[in-house]
Each structure stands twice: as structure tokens, then as C-alpha cells.
C-alpha positions, 0 to 999 in steps of 0.5 A, a space after each residue: 462911607 467907604 464904599 462911596 469914597 471907592 465909587 468916587 475914587 473910580 470915576 476919577 481913575 476911569 476918567 484919567 485913565 481915559 484922557 491917558 490912554 486917549 493922549 500918552 500911549 505910544 503903542 502901536 499896538 494900542 490901536 481903535 477906539 478903547 473905552 474904560 467902561 468902569 473900574 472896580 476899586 477894592 474899599 482899602 482903595 489898594 487895588 483897581 481893576 479896570 473894565 476895557 472895551 474895544 473893537 476889533 477882532 479877538 486877536 487885535 483885542 489880546 494883543 492890545 490887552 497884552 500891551 496894556 498890561 505893559 504899561 501897568 507901571 506908566 499908566 499907575 504913575 500917571 495915575 498917582 501924578 494926576 490924583 492925590 491918593 496917600 497910595 496909587 492902587 495896583 491896577 488891572 486890566 480886564 476886557 469888558 464882553 458885555 457891550 458884544 454880548 449885548 449886541 449878541 442878544 439884539 440879534 438874537 431877538 431881532 432874529 425871532 421877530 423878523 418883522 421889525 420894531 416898527 409894528 404897532 399890531 395894527 
């Protein structure tokens, strides 16, 4: 039961943080397309790891991650206002490289099969 609750709270945090990043954060370093890909909440709902994915160079990604880390207090207070929980979880941001890794694997597979996807074997 606790794991289901942690999952539901994680999904709600994901939705609210996405909204906060889209509308509330005014820091010029937080630019481009940023999406919250996953939220891992501990069973006791005290800590939440937010995995974010964004477009841009490695330097831009690190700068945005640093800006988000500085805005953790504001984001946490907004979560506390929007979601009714006894304790608002401590949040931390982590870069999610899975989309980038998937694109890299697709490129490798495309290089191995230069004929393309449209071949039926005729």
C-alpha cells in the first residue's frame, strides 16, 4: 500500500513541478524545453528525486541544473501549497540521460543497417 501511495504522490509532484517550471520559474538560466521524466519518492515520502530531461549542450544542461538546485526552496514551497501532505518532501534534481542514450542507440542501429527500415526482405 505504501508503494502505491509513494507512486501516486510522485506522479502528483511530477505534474506540479512541470507546471511550476513552465509558469513560475523566471530564472534566465532555466531555458529551453525542460521536462520532468520521472520522480522517485521514498516510502516515507520525505525525499523525492526529480529526473529532468532538457535540450541543449552539456554546459547549458549543467547551468540549468545548477539554477534548478538554487530554486529548490521555492519549488518545494510551491509543492507544499499545491499538494496536501503532512511533510513536503525534500527534493533534488538529477539529469536524465535516457532519451539521449536512446537516440544514440538508434543512431548506432541505423548505422549498422544502412538499407533503412522500409525493407521487407523481397
